[in-house]
C-alpha positions in Angstrom: 79.1 115.4 93.1 80.0 117.1 96.3 76.4 118.2 96.8 74.8 114.9 95.9 72.8 113.1 98.5 74.3 109.9 97.1 75.8 108.5 93.9 74.1 105.5 92.3 76.0 103.1 90.1 73.8 100.1 89.4 76.1 98.7 86.7 75.7 95.2 85.3 79.2 95.4 83.7 82.1 97.6 84.8 85.8 97.2 84.0 87.1 99.9 86.3 85.0 101.6 88.9 86.2 105.1 88.2 82.8 106.8 88.6 82.3 105.3 92.1 85.8 106.2 93.1 85.4 109.8 91.8 82.1 110.1 93.8 83.8 108.8 97.0 86.7 111.2 96.5 84.1 114.1 96.3 82.4 112.9 99.5 79.3 111.5 97.9 78.0 108.3 99.5 77.9 105.5 96.9 75.3 102.8 96.3 76.4 100.3 93.7 75.7 96.8 92.4 77.6 93.8 93.6 79.8 93.2 90.6 83.5 92.5 91.2 84.9 95.8 90.0 82.7 97.9 92.2 82.9 95.7 95.3 86.7 95.6 95.1 87.1 99.4 94.8 84.4 100.2 97.4 85.7 97.6 99.9 83.0 98.3 102.4 82.8 102.0 102.1 79.4 102.2 100.5 76.2 100.3 100.0 76.3 97.2 97.8 73.1 95.8 96.3 72.4 92.7 94.2 72.9 93.4 90.5 69.6 93.8 88.7 67.3 93.6 91.8 65.0 96.7 92.1 63.8 96.1 95.6 67.2 96.1 97.4 68.2 99.1 95.3 65.1 101.1 96.2 65.6 100.2 99.9 69.3 101.3 99.8 68.4 104.5 98.1 65.6 105.2 100.7 67.8 104.4 103.7 70.8 106.4 102.5 68.6 109.4 101.5 66.6 109.4 104.8 69.4 108.7 107.3 71.8 111.7 107.8 74.1 109.8 110.1 74.4 106.9 107.7 75.3 109.3 104.9 78.0 111.0 107.0 79.5 107.6 107.9 79.5 106.6 104.2 81.1 109.9 103.3 83.9 109.4 105.7 84.5 105.8 104.8 84.4 106.7 101.1 86.8 109.6 101.4 89.2 107.3 103.3 88.9 104.6 100.8 89.3 107.0 97.8 92.5 108.4 99.4 94.1 104.9 99.0 93.9 105.4 95.2 96.0 108.6 95.0 98.6 109.0 92.2 101.3 108.9 94.9 100.1 105.6 96.3 99.8 104.1 92.9 103.3 105.1 92.0 104.7 103.7 95.2 102.9 100.4 94.7 104.2 100.2 91.2 107.8 100.8 92.3 107.4 98.2 95.1 106.1 95.7 92.6 
């Protein structure tokens, strides 16, 4: 995934957004559908498109693919967001709870 121009997850149903999280941790910009599991995990770090709508999905793919600066910004935001899901952070939050 590190060499991917972007990672696409246009899921209709997703319990846990592990594929998107893994892509972000590898530095791949993520484009995903607007279902709760994906929007919660991504939290503004990628492109969210309406579930099941081809037009917005195609436009997001085109803009991310064509815009080097946008991809870099998404990579940075994705890496930062993915770092919040480390094993250490999860353990600390569990202990705090």
